Backbone as ProteinMPNN parsed JSONL, in Angstrom:
{"seq_chain_A": "MVRMLTGLAGEAYLFPPPRSCGGLVVYLDYDGVLHPDAVYAHPKRGPILLNRPSHHLFENVGILIELLVPYPDVKVVLSTSWIRRYRGSIRRVSRGLTPALQARVIGATFHSRMDPATYAAAPRGWQIWSDVLRRRPGGWLALDDDDEAWPAWCRDQLVHTDSELGISAPRVRDELQAKLAAMVRE", "coords_chain_A": {"N_chain_A": [[0.868, -1.56, 0.283], [0.608, 2.126, -0.939], [0.759, 5.443, 0.244], [-0.168, 8.959, -0.059], [0.651, 12.345, 0.633], [0.357, 15.283, 0.656], [2.127, 17.97, 0.285], [4.77, 20.903, 1.136], [3.943, 23.318, -1.117], [2.146, 22.082, -3.072], [3.122, 19.625, -3.913], [3.639, 16.217, -3.867], [4.217, 13.564, -1.476], [5.528, 10.35, -1.938], [5.299, 7.444, -0.494], [5.784, 4.329, 1.466], [4.19, 3.031, 4.105], [5.296, 2.799, 7.64], [7.012, -0.203, 8.818], [6.917, 0.048, 11.691], [4.696, 1.333, 13.549], [3.209, 3.895, 15.982], [3.926, 3.958, 19.575], [6.544, 5.652, 21.509], [9.06, 7.835, 20.279], [12.32, 8.975, 18.913], [13.265, 11.387, 17.028], [16.349, 10.946, 15.043], [18.862, 13.14, 14.17], [22.165, 13.411, 12.983], [24.351, 15.112, 12.469], [25.213, 17.861, 14.195], [24.346, 17.1, 16.279], [24.762, 14.201, 17.296], [27.517, 14.639, 16.531], [29.673, 17.264, 15.717], [28.418, 19.74, 13.004], [30.067, 19.895, 10.721], [30.843, 17.822, 8.712], [31.463, 15.876, 5.926], [31.341, 14.117, 3.015], [33.421, 12.049, 2.203], [34.864, 10.669, -0.7], [36.347, 8.002, -0.655], [36.819, 7.448, 2.096], [34.293, 7.687, 3.099], [32.298, 9.196, 5.324], [33.395, 12.406, 6.818], [34.588, 14.277, 9.539], [35.713, 18.148, 9.107], [38.39, 20.339, 9.88], [38.219, 19.989, 12.678], [39.862, 19.218, 14.918], [39.557, 18.285, 17.377], [37.286, 16.783, 17.957], [35.203, 13.812, 17.478], [33.471, 11.866, 15.103], [30.258, 10.525, 15.859], [30.561, 11.252, 18.919], [28.881, 12.043, 20.738], [27.108, 9.972, 21.172], [27.248, 8.32, 23.715], [26.124, 10.209, 25.547], [23.317, 10.608, 24.681], [22.452, 7.823, 24.896], [22.689, 7.605, 27.556], [20.945, 9.278, 28.646], [18.45, 8.181, 27.615], [18.456, 5.504, 28.799], [16.672, 5.072, 31.273], [14.364, 5.145, 29.919], [13.299, 2.388, 28.365], [11.485, 2.039, 26.427], [11.042, 3.981, 24.494], [11.911, 4.473, 21.126], [14.077, 4.892, 18.07], [14.066, 7.044, 15.36], [15.56, 7.734, 12.331], [16.449, 10.626, 11.249], [18.334, 11.716, 9.598], [20.407, 13.258, 7.03], [22.465, 11.264, 6.154], [21.026, 8.834, 5.445], [19.583, 9.269, 2.955], [22.19, 10.084, 1.679], [23.547, 7.717, 1.753], [21.943, 5.81, 0.191], [19.796, 4.913, 1.367], [19.72, 2.96, 3.318], [19.804, 1.598, 6.444], [20.841, -0.081, 8.136], [23.465, 0.381, 7.399], [23.982, 3.128, 7.961], [23.614, 3.146, 10.288], [25.756, 2.195, 11.643], [27.561, 3.585, 12.954], [26.062, 3.899, 15.564], [26.272, 2.72, 18.761], [25.592, -0.807, 19.501], [23.447, -0.885, 21.589], [22.015, 1.554, 20.992], [21.661, 0.972, 18.013], [19.926, -1.049, 18.42], [17.608, 0.398, 19.275], [16.702, 1.822, 16.898], [14.166, 1.949, 14.833], [13.779, 2.705, 11.781], [13.392, 5.317, 9.442], [13.017, 8.665, 8.181], [13.241, 8.898, 5.587], [12.504, 6.762, 2.975], [13.752, 4.859, 0.362], [12.054, 4.783, -1.896], [11.037, 6.782, -2.149], [10.607, 10.022, -3.659], [13.734, 11.511, -4.029], [14.464, 13.73, -4.49], [12.291, 15.481, -4.208], [11.637, 14.646, -1.354], [14.133, 16.134, -0.417], [13.726, 18.529, -0.756], [12.399, 19.424, 0.906], [11.986, 21.086, 4.06], [13.474, 19.939, 7.376], [12.066, 19.85, 9.301], [9.304, 19.52, 8.061], [9.627, 16.882, 6.884], [9.891, 15.425, 9.082], [7.375, 15.739, 10.25], [6.018, 14.702, 8.289], [6.548, 11.886, 8.855], [5.773, 11.618, 10.878], [2.906, 11.792, 10.694], [2.374, 9.265, 9.058], [3.618, 7.383, 10.768], [2.708, 7.783, 13.407], [3.154, 7.911, 16.316], [2.72, 7.661, 19.74], [4.09, 9.506, 21.114], [6.357, 11.927, 20.601], [9.816, 13.134, 19.617], [12.158, 15.454, 18.376], [15.692, 15.566, 17.718], [17.968, 17.844, 16.468], [19.915, 20.32, 14.655], [18.851, 21.862, 13.01], [16.512, 24.169, 12.469], [14.921, 25.308, 11.106], [12.068, 26.73, 9.677], [10.341, 25.012, 10.593], [7.12, 23.463, 11.111], [4.552, 25.355, 13.002], [2.899, 23.86, 14.776], [4.323, 21.948, 15.597], [6.452, 22.454, 16.868], [7.097, 22.776, 19.575], [8.047, 19.949, 20.018], [10.678, 19.878, 19.23], [13.928, 19.632, 20.008], [16.204, 21.722, 19.643], [19.586, 22.011, 19.262], [22.981, 22.786, 19.382], [25.079, 23.592, 17.153], [27.866, 23.008, 17.172], [28.36, 21.876, 19.559], [26.212, 19.942, 19.752], [24.39, 17.462, 21.36], [25.713, 17.553, 23.829], [25.838, 20.086, 24.642], [25.211, 22.198, 27.86], [22.55, 23.14, 28.474], [21.057, 21.93, 26.01], [20.929, 19.259, 26.578], [19.937, 19.37, 29.149], [17.288, 20.378, 28.569], [16.75, 18.226, 26.663], [16.999, 16.043, 28.268], [14.403, 16.888, 30.18], [12.278, 16.728, 28.453], [12.276, 14.111, 27.491], [11.306, 13.104, 29.954], [8.865, 14.129, 30.073], [7.513, 13.458, 27.618], [7.175, 10.646, 28.291], [5.666, 10.438, 30.647], [3.075, 11.514, 29.832]], "CA_chain_A": [[-0.061, 0.045, 0.007], [1.437, 3.659, -0.859], [0.076, 6.61, 0.732], [0.09, 10.141, -0.35], [0.668, 13.268, 1.656], [0.685, 16.447, -0.024], [3.398, 18.865, 1.116], [4.45, 22.431, 0.741], [3.667, 24.174, -3.057], [1.29, 21.235, -3.625], [4.066, 18.85, -3.976], [3.169, 14.867, -3.435], [4.906, 12.902, -1.173], [4.791, 9.301, -2.135], [5.824, 6.64, 0.381], [5.363, 3.074, 1.831], [4.07, 2.721, 5.182], [6.513, 2.196, 8.044], [7.042, -1.259, 9.577], [6.504, 0.046, 13.076], [3.577, 2.736, 14.221], [2.841, 3.79, 17.521], [4.783, 4.163, 20.698], [7.2, 6.906, 21.747], [9.862, 7.792, 19.201], [12.676, 10.348, 18.857], [13.858, 11.548, 15.597], [17.457, 11.8, 15.498], [19.978, 13.608, 13.261], [23.507, 12.919, 13.51], [25.103, 16.309, 11.974], [24.779, 19.046, 15.056], [23.5, 16.389, 17.311], [25.838, 13.449, 18.072], [28.897, 15.578, 16.555], [29.729, 18.904, 15.13], [27.915, 19.639, 11.821], [31.058, 19.967, 9.593], [30.79, 16.589, 8.104], [31.359, 15.491, 4.76], [31.177, 12.998, 2.444], [34.755, 11.542, 1.433], [34.603, 9.624, -2.029], [36.935, 6.734, -0.326], [36.792, 7.148, 3.13], [33.073, 8.202, 3.726], [31.964, 10.63, 6.157], [34.48, 12.927, 7.922], [34.734, 15.97, 10.334], [36.46, 18.497, 8.65], [38.773, 20.679, 10.825], [37.557, 19.657, 14.135], [40.649, 18.007, 15.459], [39.103, 18.173, 18.789], [36.251, 16.231, 18.008], [34.968, 12.912, 16.127], [32.343, 11.235, 14.526], [29.362, 10.069, 16.893], [31.131, 11.582, 20.242], [27.933, 12.265, 21.789], [26.487, 8.933, 21.653], [27.433, 8.003, 25.231], [25.202, 11.253, 25.939], [21.808, 9.93, 24.481], [22.433, 6.522, 25.906], [22.427, 7.565, 28.786], [19.667, 9.802, 28.764], [17.707, 7.013, 26.932], [18.293, 4.781, 29.728], [15.513, 5.189, 32.133], [13.162, 4.724, 28.991], [13.717, 1.419, 27.306], [10.47, 1.593, 25.026], [11.594, 5.089, 23.238], [12.413, 3.922, 19.85], [14.71, 5.846, 17.306], [13.889, 6.968, 13.855], [16.811, 8.205, 11.516], [16.25, 11.54, 10.535], [19.734, 11.983, 8.944], [20.741, 13.311, 5.476], [23.203, 10.102, 5.659], [20.3, 8.047, 4.812], [19.559, 9.595, 1.397], [23.499, 9.67, 0.916], [23.947, 5.96, 1.518], [21.132, 5.21, -0.766], [18.522, 4.688, 2.02], [20.452, 1.919, 3.932], [19.522, 2.109, 7.822], [22.05, -0.622, 8.551], [24.947, 1.096, 6.918], [23.834, 4.7, 8.417], [23.628, 2.836, 12.29], [27.046, 1.692, 11.881], [28.282, 4.633, 13.992], [25.995, 3.816, 16.775], [26.31, 1.276, 19.749], [24.873, -2.01, 19.504], [22.409, -0.736, 22.168], [20.923, 2.318, 20.146], [21.147, 0.162, 17.105], [18.639, -1.931, 18.66], [16.34, 1.199, 19.278], [16.183, 1.955, 15.356], [13.141, 1.224, 13.925], [13.4, 3.192, 10.47], [13.836, 6.215, 9.116], [12.071, 9.524, 7.704], [13.364, 8.789, 4.364], [12.646, 5.695, 2.356], [14.231, 4.696, -0.876], [10.959, 4.425, -2.488], [10.409, 8.097, -1.868], [11.43, 10.988, -4.843], [14.615, 11.961, -3.49], [14.579, 15.295, -4.697], [11.087, 16.036, -3.552], [12.292, 14.981, -0.235], [15.673, 16.857, -0.209], [13.713, 20.064, -0.904], [11.675, 19.595, 2.371], [12.714, 21.491, 5.277], [13.798, 19.003, 7.679], [10.608, 19.824, 10.244], [8.373, 18.891, 7.406], [10.369, 15.486, 6.855], [9.638, 14.629, 10.34], [5.965, 15.67, 10.19], [5.205, 13.596, 7.04], [7.1, 10.874, 9.035], [4.785, 11.417, 12.58], [1.546, 11.563, 10.155], [2.4, 7.898, 8.996], [4.02, 6.565, 11.84], [1.561, 7.632, 14.42], [3.817, 7.6, 17.502], [1.925, 7.969, 20.76], [4.703, 10.784, 21.79], [7.699, 12.192, 19.801], [10.576, 14.589, 19.923], [13.016, 15.738, 17.057], [16.568, 16.138, 18.154], [18.006, 18.722, 15.38], [20.425, 21.521, 15.205], [18.383, 22.538, 11.715], [15.261, 24.411, 13.205], [14.298, 26.367, 9.814], [11.013, 26.082, 8.716], [9.381, 23.831, 11.461], [5.824, 23.841, 11.293], [4.482, 25.666, 14.051], [2.18, 22.906, 15.603], [5.041, 20.771, 16.505], [7.922, 23.124, 17.422], [7.432, 22.173, 20.936], [8.617, 18.573, 19.99], [11.653, 19.832, 18.995], [15.064, 20.123, 21.009], [17.251, 22.537, 18.899], [20.604, 21.628, 19.179], [24.013, 23.484, 19.162], [25.536, 22.908, 15.899], [28.832, 22.744, 17.038], [28.506, 20.849, 20.576], [25.166, 18.697, 19.598], [23.572, 17.287, 22.83], [26.681, 17.593, 24.777], [25.584, 21.486, 25.358], [24.056, 21.763, 28.929], [21.111, 23.571, 27.976], [20.448, 20.981, 25.301], [20.969, 18.166, 27.295], [18.736, 19.599, 30.391], [16.054, 20.248, 27.616], [16.402, 16.976, 26.257], [16.039, 15.319, 29.83], [13.073, 17.295, 30.543], [11.296, 16.484, 27.315], [11.762, 12.624, 27.526], [10.393, 12.889, 31.226], [7.393, 14.819, 29.937], [6.676, 12.676, 26.949], [6.754, 9.415, 28.714], [4.561, 10.61, 31.33], [1.786, 11.668, 28.919]], "C_chain_A": [[0.811, 1.143, 0.195], [0.233, 4.526, -0.299], [0.676, 7.971, -0.062], [-0.16, 11.189, 0.551], [0.872, 14.422, 1.045], [1.323, 17.318, 0.918], [3.489, 20.224, 0.529], [4.642, 22.564, -0.773], [2.912, 22.711, -3.259], [1.905, 20.111, -4.162], [3.986, 17.31, -3.381], [4.424, 14.391, -2.778], [4.803, 11.383, -0.914], [5.672, 8.111, -1.214], [5.245, 5.312, 1.017], [4.764, 3.108, 3.4], [4.973, 2.145, 6.234], [5.874, 0.876, 8.526], [6.294, -1.307, 11.111], [6.135, 1.569, 13.41], [3.646, 2.283, 15.525], [4.272, 4.251, 18.115], [5.458, 5.332, 20.853], [8.86, 6.707, 21.086], [10.706, 9.367, 19.434], [13.565, 10.133, 17.736], [15.105, 11.925, 15.684], [18.132, 11.878, 14.135], [21.011, 13.449, 13.544], [24.26, 14.183, 13.437], [24.936, 17.395, 13.369], [24.33, 18.247, 16.107], [24.549, 15.267, 18.056], [27.136, 14.126, 17.606], [28.519, 16.761, 15.854], [29.027, 18.756, 13.577], [28.759, 19.687, 10.687], [31.692, 18.501, 8.828], [30.605, 16.261, 6.505], [31.661, 14.338, 4.038], [32.667, 12.718, 1.51], [34.526, 10.658, 0.554], [35.124, 8.209, -1.306], [36.834, 6.578, 1.127], [35.374, 7.301, 4.174], [32.726, 9.122, 4.702], [33.073, 11.067, 6.901], [34.346, 14.496, 8.274], [35.975, 16.824, 9.572], [36.899, 19.848, 9.721], [38.07, 21.396, 11.909], [38.427, 18.464, 14.661], [40.636, 17.599, 17.077], [38.12, 17.35, 18.972], [36.15, 14.786, 16.911], [33.697, 12.39, 16.041], [31.609, 10.159, 15.867], [29.955, 10.198, 18.386], [30.215, 11.631, 21.142], [27.068, 11.175, 21.933], [26.01, 8.238, 22.94], [25.997, 8.685, 25.674], [23.805, 10.617, 25.82], [21.782, 8.592, 24.948], [21.79, 6.567, 27.044], [21.269, 8.216, 29.219], [18.27, 9.159, 28.761], [17.349, 5.715, 28.05], [16.932, 4.573, 30.702], [14.177, 4.994, 31.056], [13.583, 3.721, 28.006], [12.451, 1.36, 26.13], [10.577, 2.705, 24.372], [12.371, 4.112, 22.2], [12.966, 5.387, 19.12], [14.332, 5.584, 16.077], [15.054, 7.96, 13.382], [15.939, 9.445, 10.775], [17.33, 12.313, 9.934], [19.739, 12.35, 7.464], [21.413, 12.188, 5.131], [22.409, 9.255, 5.187], [20.171, 8.271, 3.491], [21.095, 9.42, 0.753], [24.056, 8.501, 0.695], [22.759, 5.184, 1.012], [19.833, 4.032, 0.119], [18.861, 3.411, 3.339], [20.597, 2.047, 5.615], [20.764, 1.156, 8.275], [23.486, -0.126, 8.56], [25.249, 2.492, 7.831], [23.922, 4.273, 10.421], [25.117, 2.382, 12.529], [28.212, 2.091, 13.019], [27.978, 4.644, 15.581], [26.336, 2.65, 17.513], [25.366, 0.498, 19.216], [23.137, -1.469, 20.31], [21.421, 0.403, 21.84], [20.899, 1.732, 18.925], [19.987, -0.444, 17.03], [17.345, -1.097, 19.016], [15.654, 1.254, 17.791], [15.425, 1.546, 14.865], [12.785, 1.68, 12.47], [14.108, 4.66, 10.312], [12.862, 7.131, 8.259], [12.236, 9.29, 6.216], [13.025, 7.395, 3.958], [13.236, 5.875, 0.705], [13.12, 4.739, -2.006], [10.365, 6.08, -2.74], [11.251, 8.78, -3.111], [12.584, 11.4, -3.729], [14.955, 13.545, -3.363], [13.706, 15.917, -4.121], [11.306, 15.967, -1.846], [13.265, 15.784, 0.273], [14.945, 18.231, -0.193], [12.968, 20.308, 0.335], [12.407, 20.367, 3.378], [12.522, 20.299, 6.319], [12.256, 18.813, 8.736], [9.524, 19.162, 9.451], [8.365, 17.358, 7.09], [9.663, 14.907, 8.265], [8.185, 14.604, 10.215], [5.548, 14.943, 9.424], [5.579, 12.133, 7.791], [6.022, 10.56, 10.348], [3.514, 11.24, 11.619], [1.246, 10.323, 9.598], [2.626, 6.928, 9.934], [3.18, 6.757, 13.111], [2.102, 7.65, 15.568], [2.661, 7.951, 18.47], [2.852, 9.187, 21.372], [5.909, 10.53, 20.841], [8.418, 13.287, 20.264], [11.8, 14.445, 18.582], [14.272, 16.212, 17.833], [17.39, 16.842, 16.624], [18.829, 19.835, 15.448], [19.845, 22.346, 13.492], [16.7, 22.925, 12.184], [14.491, 25.686, 12.132], [12.983, 25.976, 9.453], [10.353, 25.091, 9.365], [7.867, 24.029, 11.766], [5.661, 24.223, 12.796], [3.763, 24.789, 15.282], [2.924, 22.02, 16.244], [6.216, 21.338, 16.698], [8.118, 22.686, 18.693], [8.416, 20.581, 21.002], [10.096, 18.594, 19.665], [12.985, 20.214, 19.807], [16.333, 20.481, 20.156], [18.488, 22.238, 19.673], [21.835, 22.486, 18.746], [24.38, 22.671, 17.894], [26.81, 22.2, 15.709], [28.957, 21.429, 18.503], [27.188, 19.908, 20.469], [24.497, 18.835, 20.903], [24.227, 17.265, 23.987], [26.407, 19.247, 25.733], [24.935, 21.384, 26.564], [22.811, 22.262, 28.604], [20.774, 22.601, 27.065], [20.263, 19.848, 25.997], [19.85, 17.973, 28.688], [17.297, 19.152, 29.338], [15.922, 18.85, 27.29], [15.8, 15.983, 27.362], [14.811, 15.65, 30.131], [11.903, 16.945, 29.792], [11.0, 14.92, 27.396], [10.924, 12.362, 28.588], [8.999, 13.151, 30.518], [6.576, 13.945, 29.011], [6.815, 11.008, 27.613], [5.76, 9.489, 29.775], [3.515, 10.741, 30.541], [1.48, 10.58, 28.514]], "O_chain_A": [[1.597, 1.258, 1.136], [-0.969, 4.283, -0.412], [1.792, 8.001, -0.579], [-1.136, 11.072, 1.293], [2.087, 14.521, 0.874], [1.085, 17.376, 2.125], [2.697, 20.707, -0.28], [5.446, 21.924, -1.451], [3.693, 22.127, -4.011], [1.213, 19.5, -4.976], [4.352, 17.262, -2.207], [5.531, 14.648, -3.252], [4.172, 10.984, 0.065], [6.878, 8.069, -1.457], [4.014, 5.304, 1.047], [5.812, 3.498, 3.913], [5.498, 1.068, 5.953], [4.662, 0.705, 8.657], [5.522, -2.135, 11.596], [6.836, 2.576, 13.51], [3.903, 1.217, 16.084], [5.283, 4.686, 17.563], [4.92, 6.258, 20.246], [9.633, 5.775, 21.308], [10.242, 10.428, 19.853], [14.32, 9.196, 17.477], [15.359, 12.995, 16.236], [18.063, 11.051, 13.225], [21.065, 13.25, 14.758], [24.915, 14.403, 14.456], [23.787, 17.78, 13.152], [23.825, 18.911, 17.012], [25.037, 15.448, 19.172], [27.969, 14.158, 18.512], [27.406, 17.153, 15.5], [29.119, 17.668, 13.01], [28.212, 19.519, 9.597], [32.862, 18.308, 8.499], [29.508, 16.452, 5.979], [32.353, 13.508, 4.628], [32.878, 13.134, 0.371], [33.904, 9.679, 0.965], [34.333, 7.268, -1.366], [36.75, 5.398, 1.468], [35.282, 7.144, 5.391], [33.332, 10.164, 4.45], [33.713, 10.27, 7.588], [34.108, 15.496, 7.597], [37.077, 16.293, 9.431], [35.993, 20.4, 10.347], [37.607, 22.519, 12.107], [38.101, 17.289, 14.827], [41.392, 16.893, 17.743], [37.901, 17.043, 20.143], [36.784, 14.664, 15.863], [32.891, 12.514, 16.963], [32.192, 9.337, 16.574], [29.818, 9.196, 19.088], [30.484, 11.333, 22.305], [26.204, 11.291, 22.802], [24.908, 7.762, 23.214], [25.005, 8.056, 26.041], [23.231, 10.156, 26.807], [20.729, 8.331, 25.529], [20.813, 5.965, 27.49], [20.605, 7.737, 30.139], [17.303, 9.386, 29.488], [16.275, 5.117, 28.123], [16.291, 3.543, 30.495], [13.068, 4.704, 31.504], [14.139, 4.043, 26.955], [12.541, 0.69, 25.102], [10.079, 2.518, 23.262], [13.204, 3.242, 22.452], [12.583, 6.532, 19.363], [14.208, 4.464, 15.582], [15.391, 8.907, 14.093], [15.023, 9.293, 9.966], [17.204, 13.528, 9.782], [19.031, 11.684, 6.708], [21.245, 11.808, 3.972], [22.952, 8.632, 4.275], [20.674, 7.422, 2.755], [21.318, 8.843, -0.311], [24.825, 8.19, -0.214], [22.583, 4.018, 1.365], [19.274, 2.989, -0.221], [18.009, 3.167, 4.194], [21.592, 2.647, 6.02], [21.709, 1.741, 8.804], [24.363, -0.201, 9.422], [26.338, 2.856, 8.276], [24.201, 4.966, 11.399], [25.536, 2.246, 13.679], [29.122, 1.512, 13.613], [28.7, 4.999, 16.512], [26.677, 1.624, 16.924], [24.422, 0.932, 18.557], [22.027, -1.615, 19.797], [20.256, 0.376, 22.235], [19.784, 1.967, 18.46], [19.192, -0.493, 16.092], [16.233, -1.621, 19.074], [14.513, 0.896, 17.498], [15.718, 0.544, 14.213], [11.777, 1.249, 11.91], [15.115, 5.044, 10.906], [11.955, 6.572, 7.643], [11.222, 9.525, 5.558], [13.361, 6.639, 4.87], [13.122, 6.9, 0.034], [13.566, 4.72, -3.153], [9.397, 6.388, -3.435], [12.304, 8.3, -3.531], [12.221, 11.591, -2.568], [15.48, 14.249, -2.501], [14.025, 16.91, -3.469], [11.186, 16.963, -1.131], [13.204, 16.121, 1.456], [15.546, 19.132, 0.392], [12.943, 21.457, 0.777], [13.618, 20.156, 3.428], [11.485, 19.644, 6.206], [11.576, 17.79, 8.816], [8.828, 18.312, 10.005], [7.335, 16.687, 7.04], [8.927, 13.921, 8.26], [7.665, 13.497, 10.07], [4.53, 14.343, 9.77], [4.942, 11.168, 7.369], [5.597, 9.45, 10.668], [2.974, 10.179, 11.933], [0.053, 10.028, 9.517], [2.034, 5.85, 9.999], [3.012, 5.772, 13.831], [1.209, 7.221, 16.3], [1.672, 8.517, 18.004], [2.263, 9.887, 22.196], [6.35, 9.461, 20.419], [8.013, 14.17, 21.02], [12.142, 13.399, 18.029], [14.114, 17.17, 18.589], [17.29, 16.11, 15.639], [18.541, 20.544, 16.412], [20.468, 23.277, 12.984], [15.82, 22.065, 12.224], [13.757, 26.631, 12.419], [12.804, 24.881, 8.921], [9.757, 24.257, 8.683], [7.513, 24.771, 12.683], [6.317, 23.701, 13.697], [3.999, 24.974, 16.476], [2.536, 21.362, 17.209], [7.166, 20.555, 16.691], [9.212, 22.22, 19.011], [9.244, 20.262, 21.854], [10.765, 17.566, 19.768], [12.942, 21.349, 20.283], [17.29, 19.724, 19.994], [18.331, 22.23, 20.894], [21.707, 22.961, 17.618], [24.104, 21.499, 17.637], [27.111, 21.35, 14.871], [29.528, 20.343, 18.402], [27.208, 18.988, 21.287], [24.128, 19.873, 21.453], [23.668, 17.034, 25.059], [26.642, 19.511, 26.912], [24.036, 20.544, 26.596], [21.945, 21.397, 28.475], [19.684, 22.21, 27.481], [19.103, 19.441, 25.936], [19.23, 16.993, 29.101], [16.591, 18.143, 29.313], [14.902, 18.283, 27.682], [14.724, 15.388, 27.427], [14.024, 14.734, 30.373], [10.77, 16.856, 30.263], [9.862, 14.451, 27.38], [9.958, 11.608, 28.469], [8.134, 12.275, 30.489], [5.406, 13.632, 29.232], [6.232, 10.211, 26.879], [4.955, 8.559, 29.824], [2.834, 9.718, 30.61], [0.502, 10.448, 27.779]]}, "name": "protein", "num_of_chains": 1, "seq": "MVRMLTGLAGEAYLFPPPRSCGGLVVYLDYDGVLHPDAVYAHPKRGPILLNRPSHHLFENVGILIELLVPYPDVKVVLSTSWIRRYRGSIRRVSRGLTPALQARVIGATFHSRMDPATYAAAPRGWQIWSDVLRRRPGGWLALDDDDEAWPAWCRDQLVHTDSELGISAPRVRDELQAKLAAMVRE"}
């Protein structure tokens, strides 16, 4: 079954239904969340951080795991551009995560049967909102350093991260901890 959602400027987003619906979900971007946003795709080595000698890829994964430990039912949906860049392979894109975090990943906002150009043209908030509409989680949050053009009605679900420090910034960590607790309580 294929569903259609009419998005910005009347463009249609075609997508298959997700394998996992409902539950509690954290939409996870990588760049600017789990490490600084200065990541580039090297043709032979894959993703690399440029000009950030004191940082490394996935340096904040431990913080995310620590914050999620009290909430074993919270799942992760990848909302990172890495999914498109690496041809929709969730397994390949999840390699930088720990096994504990990989086990929480239930999907991605982009699916290989979607039109990549239409999807890429949509702001991140709309990409996530599209997934929320089809996945229908009981509660959700988004971790992202991109807050441009987020739909007003779901902006409270965004934990806007620092593009250099990601979730390691104290303000962000505190906000994420509070919003996770509130989401689980509701």
